[in-house]
N, CA and C of each residue as an Amber inpcrd file, in Angstrom:
protein
   567
 127.0580000  59.0640000  65.2350000 127.2280000  59.1980000  66.6900000
 126.1080000  58.6360000  67.7940000 126.6310000  57.9160000  68.2030000
 125.1460000  57.4740000  69.2420000 125.4750000  58.1400000  70.2130000
 123.6970000  58.3670000  71.1610000 123.8760000  59.3190000  71.7540000
 123.3830000  58.3790000  73.4380000 124.4870000  58.2360000  74.7150000
 124.4930000  57.7850000  75.7810000 122.9500000  58.1420000  76.3760000
 122.0060000  56.8710000  77.0890000 121.5060000  58.1240000  77.8090000
 121.0050000  59.2020000  78.9950000 122.1700000  59.2520000  79.3350000
 121.4160000  60.8890000  80.1780000 121.9850000  62.2010000  78.7650000
 122.7800000  61.7330000  77.5770000 122.2490000  63.0970000  76.5310000
 120.9800000  62.8130000  76.0760000 120.5560000  61.4370000  75.6130000
 118.9580000  61.4840000  75.3750000 117.8840000  62.1780000  76.1880000
 117.8600000  61.9960000  77.4420000 117.4800000  62.2580000  78.0180000
 117.5250000  64.0430000  78.0160000 118.4440000  64.2220000  77.6790000
 118.5790000  66.2760000  78.2560000 117.7050000  66.4560000  76.5000000
 118.3480000  65.8720000  75.5570000 117.5910000  66.4400000  74.2380000
 115.6480000  66.3990000  74.3950000 115.8420000  65.2400000  74.7340000
 114.3130000  65.4150000  75.3100000 113.5920000  66.6320000  76.0700000
 114.4970000  66.9240000  77.5400000 113.7620000  67.7370000  77.7900000
 114.4650000  68.9220000  77.1650000 115.1410000  69.3440000  76.6720000
 115.2280000  70.4900000  75.9910000 114.3810000  70.2990000  74.7840000
 113.1740000  69.5130000  73.9360000 112.4570000  69.7990000  72.8990000
 111.4470000  69.8070000  73.4870000 110.6870000  68.9850000  75.1280000
 109.8630000  69.6240000  75.8400000 110.0450000  70.9350000  75.8180000
 110.9240000  71.4050000  76.6490000 110.5590000  72.8710000  77.5940000
 110.1220000  73.9990000  75.7660000 110.5750000  73.2820000  75.1810000
 110.8360000  74.5590000  73.5890000 109.6220000  73.9420000  72.5870000
 108.7920000  73.1800000  73.0550000 107.6840000  72.7800000  73.3050000
 106.7230000  73.6600000  73.7050000 106.7440000  74.2320000  75.6150000
 106.2450000  74.7460000  75.7880000 106.0880000  75.7610000  75.7150000
 107.5610000  76.5070000  75.6850000 107.8050000  77.9870000  75.0090000
 106.7360000  78.5110000  74.5330000 106.9030000  77.9610000  73.5550000
 105.8920000  77.9350000  72.0720000 104.7990000  77.9320000  72.4020000
 104.2750000  77.2730000  72.8610000 102.2000000  76.7050000  73.9820000
 102.3630000  78.2460000  74.5590000 103.5250000  78.4520000  75.3260000
 103.1810000  79.9940000  76.2360000 103.0680000  80.9050000  75.4070000
 103.3710000  80.8380000  74.4950000 103.7080000  82.2180000  73.9450000
 102.5600000  82.3490000  72.7430000 102.2450000  81.7720000  72.2280000
 100.9860000  80.8550000  71.3400000 100.1580000  81.5150000  72.3620000
  99.8700000  80.8290000  73.5990000  98.6780000  81.8560000  74.4770000
  98.5780000  83.7220000  74.7990000  99.2770000  83.8920000  74.3790000
  99.6520000  84.9510000  74.8420000  98.7050000  86.2020000  73.6590000
  97.8220000  86.6500000  74.0790000  96.6900000  87.0600000  72.8650000
  97.5040000  88.9780000  73.3610000  96.5070000  89.5130000  72.2830000
  96.5210000  90.8410000  73.0630000  96.0940000  91.7890000  74.1250000
  95.0840000  91.1870000  74.4470000  94.4120000  90.8160000  74.8030000
  95.6210000  91.1790000  76.8650000  96.3200000  89.7300000  76.7210000
  97.2950000  89.2800000  77.6620000  98.2240000  90.1800000  77.7920000
  98.4810000  90.4450000  76.6480000  99.9290000  91.7790000  76.6730000
  99.2290000  93.4680000  77.2460000  98.3100000  93.7220000  77.1100000
  97.7200000  94.7790000  77.4100000  97.4310000  94.6780000  78.8090000
  97.4220000  93.4380000  79.4880000  97.1130000  93.2800000  80.7290000
  99.2000000  93.6180000  81.5140000  99.3380000  92.4870000  80.9130000
 100.8540000  93.0240000  81.4200000 101.1890000  94.3120000  81.6990000
 101.1560000  95.4890000  79.8810000 100.6210000  96.9470000  80.1610000
 100.3390000  97.8520000  81.2640000  99.7150000  97.5130000  81.2250000
  99.1490000  98.1420000  83.0010000  99.6860000  97.8600000  84.0280000
 100.2010000  96.3290000  84.3390000 100.5900000  96.0620000  85.3270000
 101.7060000  96.9680000  85.6930000 102.6700000  96.9430000  84.6810000
 104.1440000  97.3870000  84.4040000 103.6840000  99.3100000  84.9910000
 102.7260000  99.5860000  84.3080000 102.7880000 100.9160000  84.4050000
 102.5150000 101.3730000  86.0240000 101.3600000  99.9520000  86.2040000
 101.0870000 100.6530000  87.3340000 102.2400000 100.9870000  88.7620000
 103.0430000  99.6380000  88.3830000 104.4790000  99.1280000  89.6170000
 105.5560000 100.9590000  88.8510000 105.7260000 100.8990000  88.0360000
 106.2130000 101.7690000  87.0860000 105.6150000 103.3260000  87.9750000
 104.6650000 103.2670000  87.6710000 104.0920000 104.4390000  88.5780000
 103.8910000 104.5550000  90.6600000 103.9800000 103.5280000  90.2070000
 104.0830000 103.9090000  92.3260000 105.3520000 103.1460000  93.2970000
 105.4820000 103.3940000  92.4030000 107.1930000 103.0100000  93.1250000
 107.2340000 101.6020000  93.2540000 107.8080000 100.9600000  92.7790000
 107.3170000  99.5990000  92.8850000 108.9290000  98.9080000  94.0510000
 109.6770000  99.8500000  93.6120000 111.0040000  99.0450000  94.5100000
 110.7180000  99.1320000  95.9170000 110.2230000 100.4460000  96.4110000
 109.3810000 100.2080000  97.9950000 108.3680000  99.5090000  97.7610000
 107.7760000  98.3990000  97.0090000 106.1180000  98.0610000  97.6830000
 107.4260000  96.7120000  99.0430000 106.4440000  96.4850000 100.0420000
 106.3810000  95.3760000 100.4440000 106.4550000  94.0080000  99.7670000
 106.1670000  93.9740000  99.4330000 105.8440000  92.2050000  98.3180000
 105.8230000  93.0550000  97.0580000 106.9880000  92.2200000  96.0550000
 106.4400000  92.2710000  94.7320000 107.8690000  90.8860000  93.9950000
 107.3600000  89.8340000  94.5710000 107.7570000  88.5960000  93.7690000
 107.2760000  88.8360000  92.4940000 108.4190000  88.4230000  91.6760000
 108.0300000  88.1510000  90.0520000 107.7650000  89.7020000  89.1060000
 107.3410000  90.3560000  89.9440000 106.8280000  91.7960000  89.3640000
 107.3100000  91.9540000  87.9820000 107.1770000  92.6920000  86.8120000
 108.4490000  92.5980000  85.7130000 108.7820000  91.7720000  85.1070000
 108.9040000  90.5320000  85.8630000 109.9620000  89.2250000  85.1180000
 109.3670000  88.9300000  83.6040000 109.9490000  89.4960000  82.9280000
 109.1970000  89.1290000  81.3120000 109.0600000  87.9230000  81.0140000
 109.5260000  86.4400000  81.4600000 109.7200000  85.8300000  81.2170000
 108.3060000  84.7060000  81.6420000 107.8990000  85.6610000  83.3140000
 106.7920000  85.2890000  84.0360000 105.1700000  85.5020000  83.7320000
 104.9040000  85.1610000  83.7670000 103.5630000  85.6090000  83.3360000
 102.8450000  86.5340000  84.6720000 102.1180000  87.1310000  84.5110000
 101.8660000  88.2860000  85.2440000 100.4940000  87.4790000  86.6750000
 100.0940000  86.3730000  86.1380000  99.2840000  85.3480000  87.2110000
 100.2760000  85.0030000  88.0150000 101.0960000  84.9350000  87.7410000
 102.2370000  84.1240000  88.9460000 103.3930000  85.6310000  89.4170000
 102.8670000  86.8320000  89.0660000 102.9680000  88.1260000  89.9100000
 102.5020000  87.9300000  91.0470000 103.4130000  88.2660000  92.2520000
 102.6420000  88.0450000  93.2870000 101.4190000  89.0550000  93.9100000
 100.6520000  88.4860000  93.8250000  98.9460000  89.7670000  94.7810000
  98.3950000  90.1610000  93.8040000  98.4390000  89.0840000  92.5410000
  98.3640000  88.6900000  90.9310000  97.1100000  88.0190000  90.9760000
  95.4580000  88.0410000  90.6710000  94.5480000  86.5470000  90.5430000
  94.3770000  86.9300000  89.0990000  94.2130000  85.4310000  88.5860000
  93.4260000  85.7760000  87.7330000  92.3540000  85.2150000  87.4860000
  91.6830000  85.0020000  86.5370000  90.6400000  83.7440000  86.3790000
  90.8060000  82.5620000  85.6860000  90.3830000  81.8270000  84.9110000
  91.0240000  81.0250000  84.6910000  91.3810000  80.5230000  83.1170000
  91.4850000  81.6630000  82.5770000  91.2210000  82.1850000  81.0830000
  93.1930000  83.1370000  81.3640000  93.4620000  83.3390000  82.6460000
  94.6320000  83.8880000  82.6130000  94.2400000  85.4780000  82.7470000
  93.3640000  85.6700000  82.8260000  92.7440000  87.3440000  83.1110000
  93.1520000  87.8450000  84.2420000  93.8780000  89.2370000  84.4910000
  93.1630000  89.6510000  86.2540000  92.2340000  90.0520000  86.6060000
  91.8930000  89.2070000  87.2700000  91.0630000  88.7840000  87.8730000
  90.6210000  90.0810000  89.6750000  92.1420000  89.6130000  90.2720000
  92.0940000  90.4280000  91.4450000  93.0130000  91.0410000  91.6200000
  93.7910000  92.0780000  92.8160000  94.4110000  92.5550000  92.6130000
  94.7950000  93.0720000  93.9300000  95.1100000  92.8740000  94.6670000
  95.4230000  92.9670000  96.2940000  96.7740000  93.0550000  96.5900000
  97.1580000  94.4160000  96.5170000  98.0680000  95.4590000  96.8470000
  97.8160000  96.2960000  97.9000000  96.8940000  95.7930000  99.3110000
  97.2110000  96.7920000 100.0080000  98.0800000  96.5030000 101.0320000
  97.7710000  97.5540000 101.5700000  99.1410000  97.4630000 103.4370000
 100.4910000  97.2010000 101.9750000 100.2900000  97.3740000 100.7600000
 102.1830000  97.4640000 100.1610000 103.4770000  98.2910000 100.2940000
 102.7590000  99.4350000 100.1950000 103.9050000 100.6540000 100.3400000
 104.2860000 101.4380000  98.9690000 102.5660000 101.0800000  97.8510000
 102.1990000 102.1110000  96.8300000 102.1320000 103.6170000  96.6860000
 103.2750000 104.2910000  96.3190000 103.6440000 105.4510000  96.6530000
 103.5200000 106.4780000  95.4390000 102.5180000 107.4250000  94.9910000
 102.5560000 107.8750000  93.5970000 101.0210000 107.4550000  92.9710000
 100.8770000 107.9860000  92.0630000  99.6220000 107.2910000  91.5420000
  98.5720000 106.8840000  90.5030000  97.7830000 107.0950000  90.4810000
  96.9920000 105.9870000  89.3110000  97.4410000 105.4840000  88.0250000
  97.6960000 105.0100000  87.0830000  97.8470000 105.0790000  86.0320000
  95.4630000 105.1730000  84.9940000  96.1560000 105.6210000  84.0570000
  94.6060000 105.6470000  84.0200000  94.2340000 104.9080000  83.5680000
  95.8240000 103.8530000  82.5160000  95.5530000 102.0350000  81.8570000
  94.6880000 101.3090000  82.5580000  93.9290000 101.8010000  83.7290000
  94.0530000 101.0800000  85.0060000  92.5400000  99.8590000  84.4460000
  91.7840000 100.9630000  83.5750000  90.6560000 100.8820000  83.2070000
  90.1190000  99.9600000  82.4690000  91.8860000  99.9210000  81.5000000
  92.0230000  98.6160000  80.9700000  91.7590000  97.2960000  81.5080000
  91.7890000  97.1470000  82.7420000  91.8450000  95.3870000  83.2700000
  90.0070000  94.8510000  83.5430000  90.3130000  94.4050000  81.6660000
  88.2570000  94.4080000  81.6470000  87.5970000  93.4120000  82.6580000
  88.9120000  93.1330000  82.9740000  88.6170000  91.1150000  83.7530000
  88.1900000  91.7260000  85.1730000  88.9530000  92.6490000  85.5770000
  89.4270000  92.6500000  87.0980000  87.9290000  92.9570000  87.6570000
  88.0830000  92.1140000  89.4490000  86.4220000  91.9750000  90.1260000
  86.8050000  93.0540000  91.2720000  88.0130000  92.1930000  92.2730000
  88.1190000  93.6230000  93.3040000  89.6930000  93.7560000  93.0780000
  89.4010000  95.2230000  93.3880000  90.9790000  95.7920000  93.3270000
  90.8770000  96.7880000  94.9740000  92.2610000  96.6280000  95.6280000
  91.8550000  95.8890000  96.6260000  93.5360000  97.7930000  97.6210000
  93.8880000  98.5910000  97.3660000  94.9610000  99.4350000  97.2220000
  94.7210000 100.0630000  98.4570000  94.2400000  99.5880000  99.4600000
  93.6090000 100.3640000 100.9990000  95.5190000 100.2380000 101.7060000
  95.2390000 101.8450000 102.4990000  96.6030000 101.6400000 103.2860000
  97.9610000 101.8120000 102.3530000  98.2320000 103.0220000 101.3430000
  99.7810000 102.9720000 100.7300000  99.6040000 104.5000000 100.5490000
 100.1160000 104.9160000 100.0930000 100.4720000 106.3290000  99.9870000
 100.3510000 106.9210000  98.6070000  99.2060000 106.5780000  97.7420000
  97.9970000 106.7560000  96.6830000  97.9240000 107.9180000  96.7470000
  98.8460000 109.0750000  95.7590000  97.4400000 110.5490000  95.9030000
  97.2040000 111.2350000  94.1970000  97.1330000 112.1700000  94.8120000
  96.4070000 112.8370000  93.4900000  94.9330000 112.0220000  92.8770000
  94.7920000 112.2030000  91.1420000  92.9830000 112.6020000  91.1950000
  93.1450000 110.7710000  91.0680000  91.5590000 110.7900000  91.2080000
  91.3420000 109.0960000  90.5860000  91.0820000 109.2600000  89.5430000
  91.2980000 108.0220000  89.1080000  91.5940000 107.9460000  87.0460000
  89.9580000 108.0130000  87.2360000  89.4010000 108.4730000  85.9640000
  87.8000000 107.9040000  85.8350000  88.0080000 106.6080000  85.1300000
  88.5130000 106.4370000  84.1810000  89.2220000 105.4730000  83.7330000
  88.5970000 103.4390000  84.2520000  88.5210000 104.1440000  86.0660000
  88.3700000 102.8650000  86.9150000  86.7650000 102.7810000  86.5260000
  85.5670000 103.7190000  86.2290000  84.2100000 103.4660000  85.9170000
  84.3280000 102.8420000  84.3850000  84.9970000 102.5130000  84.1650000
  84.7420000 101.6300000  82.6550000  85.4960000 100.5260000  82.9360000
  85.1300000  99.3580000  84.3400000  85.7770000  98.9420000  85.0350000
  84.9770000  97.2760000  84.2980000  83.9440000  96.6780000  84.0330000
  82.6370000  95.9640000  83.5910000  82.3400000  94.4710000  84.7740000
  83.2320000  94.3970000  85.2180000  83.7120000  93.7140000  86.5470000
  83.2300000  93.7430000  87.8760000  84.1700000  94.9270000  87.5470000
  84.3320000  95.3450000  89.5620000  83.1740000  94.7770000  90.4190000
  83.4240000  94.7860000  91.1850000  81.8540000  94.2510000  92.4720000
  83.2550000  94.7570000  93.7320000  84.2410000  95.0110000  93.8520000
  84.8680000  95.7220000  95.1000000  86.1120000  95.9780000  95.1410000
  85.4630000  97.3360000  95.6210000  87.0450000  98.3670000  95.5440000
  87.5820000  99.4670000  96.8790000  88.6490000  98.6360000  97.4860000
  89.5020000  99.1960000  98.5400000  90.1350000 100.5860000  98.2810000
  89.8500000 101.5650000  98.4210000  90.8660000 102.7050000  98.4570000
  91.1820000 104.1400000  99.6200000  90.8480000 103.2840000 100.1480000
  90.5370000 104.2380000 101.4860000  91.9680000 104.1800000 101.6330000
  92.0560000 104.7530000 103.0520000  93.9200000 104.8620000 103.1550000
  94.3820000 105.2990000 102.8190000  94.7290000 106.3150000 101.6880000
  95.3650000 106.7390000 101.0710000  95.5430000 108.7510000 100.7050000
  95.8650000 108.7530000  99.7020000  95.9120000 110.3690000  99.8700000
  95.3660000 111.1460000  98.5810000  94.1530000 109.7600000  98.2950000
  93.6540000 110.7260000  96.9590000  92.8490000 111.9090000  96.8270000
  92.5370000 112.9450000  96.0700000  92.5420000 114.4610000  95.8010000
  91.6460000 114.2410000  94.5130000  91.2260000 115.9890000  94.6380000
  90.6390000 116.8230000  93.4860000  89.1170000 116.1210000  93.3810000
  88.6790000 115.5960000  91.9260000  87.2110000 115.8840000  92.2180000
  86.9210000 114.2590000  91.7940000  85.9370000 113.8370000  92.7470000
  86.1100000 112.1940000  92.3490000  85.2830000 111.8460000  91.3590000
  85.3630000 110.5760000  90.7500000  84.2500000 110.8400000  89.3970000
  83.3070000 110.6490000  89.3430000  82.7970000 111.0790000  88.5900000
  80.6860000 111.7800000  89.3660000  80.3800000 110.3810000  88.0970000
  81.4690000 109.6100000  87.0430000  80.9780000 108.4940000  86.0890000
  80.7930000 107.3110000  86.7540000  81.3390000 107.7220000  88.3970000
  81.7520000 106.5750000  88.5190000  79.7660000 106.3630000  90.1880000
  79.7220000 107.1480000  89.6360000  78.4810000 106.7830000  90.2360000
  77.2480000 105.8220000  89.6800000  76.9320000 105.7240000  88.0420000
  76.1280000 105.1370000  87.3190000  76.4170000 103.7670000  87.1230000
  78.3490000 103.4830000  87.2390000  77.9960000 102.0090000  86.9010000
  78.7710000 101.4270000  87.6300000  80.9840000 102.1600000  88.4510000
  81.1960000 100.7200000  89.0760000  80.1810000 101.3010000  90.7470000
  80.4270000 102.2300000  91.0490000  78.9870000 102.3870000  92.5690000
  78.2450000 101.3530000  92.3950000  77.5990000 101.6120000  91.6600000
  76.2220000 100.8350000  91.3890000  76.1890000  99.7130000  91.2950000
  76.8010000  99.0960000  90.6850000  76.8620000  97.9850000  90.7100000
  78.1800000  97.4450000  92.1200000  78.7610000  98.4060000  92.4120000
  79.3410000  97.4690000  93.7800000  77.9500000  97.8730000  95.0700000
  76.8980000  98.4140000  94.7890000  76.2100000  98.5100000  95.9470000
  75.2350000  97.4870000  95.6510000  75.0480000  96.9890000  94.5540000
  73.9330000  95.7440000  93.9980000  74.4300000  94.2010000  94.3640000
  75.9790000  94.8300000  94.6000000  76.6940000  92.8070000  95.2010000
  76.8340000  92.6730000  96.2050000  77.1590000  93.5040000  97.2030000
  76.6520000  94.1170000  98.6990000  77.4130000  92.0860000  98.9230000
  77.9460000  92.6850000  99.5240000  78.4240000  90.5930000 100.0160000
  78.8030000  90.5920000 101.4710000  77.3450000  90.6770000 102.0410000
  77.5490000  90.0060000 103.3350000  77.9670000  90.8470000 104.3250000
  79.3450000  90.5490000 104.7680000  79.4220000  91.4660000 106.5810000
  81.1180000  92.1090000 106.0890000  81.9200000  91.3120000 104.9480000
  82.5710000  92.9420000 104.2010000  81.7560000  93.5190000 103.5650000
  82.8060000  94.5530000 103.7580000  81.6260000  96.0780000 102.9000000
  82.7660000  96.1330000 101.8660000  81.9700000  96.3050000 100.7230000
  82.6310000  95.9790000  99.4690000  82.7620000  97.3130000  98.7270000
  82.9640000  98.2060000  99.2880000  83.6770000  99.7820000  98.9660000
  84.1080000 100.5510000  99.9810000  85.5570000 100.9320000 100.0860000
  86.0680000 101.6600000 100.9870000  86.9750000 102.8290000  99.9760000
  86.3430000 103.8690000 100.4830000  87.0540000 105.3840000  99.7730000
  87.2990000 105.9390000 101.0290000  86.8550000 106.0310000 101.7090000
  87.4140000 106.8370000 103.1900000  88.8150000 107.1260000 103.2080000
  89.4180000 108.0650000 104.2530000  90.4310000 108.4520000 104.5090000
  91.0990000 109.2390000 103.1630000  90.2450000 109.6520000 102.3660000
  91.3820000 110.5460000 101.5210000  90.2880000 111.8440000 101.0100000
  90.7260000 112.5920000 100.2460000  91.2830000 114.4180000 100.3000000
  89.8720000 114.6300000  99.0950000  88.7500000 113.4830000  98.5660000
  87.9500000 114.0770000  97.5960000  87.7440000 115.4510000  97.8370000
  87.3130000 116.5820000  97.0140000  86.1250000 118.1180000  96.6990000
  85.5060000 117.8690000  97.0700000  83.9850000 118.9160000  97.7120000
  83.0170000 118.5020000  98.0240000  82.1180000 119.4060000  96.9850000
  81.3490000 119.2230000  96.7180000  80.3330000 117.5760000  97.3980000
  81.0360000 117.2160000  95.9950000  80.6340000 115.3730000  97.1760000
  80.6280000 114.3460000  96.3640000  79.5730000 114.0870000  95.7560000
  79.6570000 113.3580000  94.8760000  78.7790000 113.3370000  93.3290000
  77.7060000 111.7780000  94.5080000  77.4580000 111.7710000  94.2210000
  76.5420000 110.3110000  94.2300000  76.1330000 110.3530000  95.9450000
  76.1210000 110.7690000  96.9230000  76.4640000 110.5610000  98.2600000
  75.6780000 109.7580000  99.0270000  74.6710000 108.9630000  98.4780000
  73.9920000 108.2980000  98.7470000  75.1530000 106.5150000  98.8600000
  75.8550000 106.3080000  97.7940000  77.2680000 105.6490000  97.2530000
  77.5990000 106.1330000  97.9410000  78.8070000 107.1280000  97.6740000
  79.7120000 107.4410000  98.2510000  79.9460000 107.5580000  99.7520000
  79.1210000 108.4970000 100.7680000  79.0500000 107.9840000 101.4700000
  78.8440000 106.8560000 102.0300000  77.3260000 106.7510000 101.4930000
  76.7480000 105.5200000 102.3990000  76.8290000 104.3670000 102.2570000
  77.4700000 103.7770000 100.8790000  78.4970000 102.4610000 100.8270000
  79.3900000 102.8390000 101.0830000  80.2280000 103.3990000 100.4230000
  81.8740000 103.5250000 100.2070000  83.1320000 104.4150000 101.5540000
  82.0210000 104.6230000 102.4570000  82.4880000 105.9900000 103.3290000
  83.4340000 106.7910000 102.9660000  82.4680000 107.4030000 101.7690000
  84.1360000 108.6170000 101.6860000  83.4240000 109.4890000 102.0730000
  84.0340000 110.6880000 102.4420000  84.5310000 111.7870000 102.9490000
  85.2890000 112.8550000 101.6770000  84.9260000 114.0830000 101.9470000
  85.2830000 115.1530000 101.4540000  86.1890000 116.2060000 101.8290000
  86.8250000 116.8240000 101.2340000  87.7360000 117.8940000 102.0290000
  86.8780000 119.0040000 101.2610000
């Protein structure tokens, strides 16, 4: 059987597509899978259907780096979550602390509530934290003082405030007041 040019092109395109699909799967590491799980849990816990922007979120065939408002580094690890003013409503999952390359967590002015997960203190790369304008309550995680908040304070980036915890209802007294109040503009109820 002899194939004509249009059919030959179709066969070549299918083979190339299959190769790219194989390469895409082979590039996925357990850490990439963990990051997908963390972001999926975040979407479920914060009622993604009510978000303002959520293009590509939870699409199984689309890498998380192509999900709207997610930024990644050159190796495909989540570096930025810029979900401020986006209608998130609910609680933050403890698994958020598994985003080991996360540098900027910006969740300001949503309807996030409940306690702030202490797992955020285990984010080794975090240098910007925006949680202001939400409804977080309970005890502010003291373990964040010597890890995340100290690093954010040291990384201070000029005119943009690197930390905002204002507008939440944390219990008094706040731990590390020089950082929570001085650097992050936090208040307690």
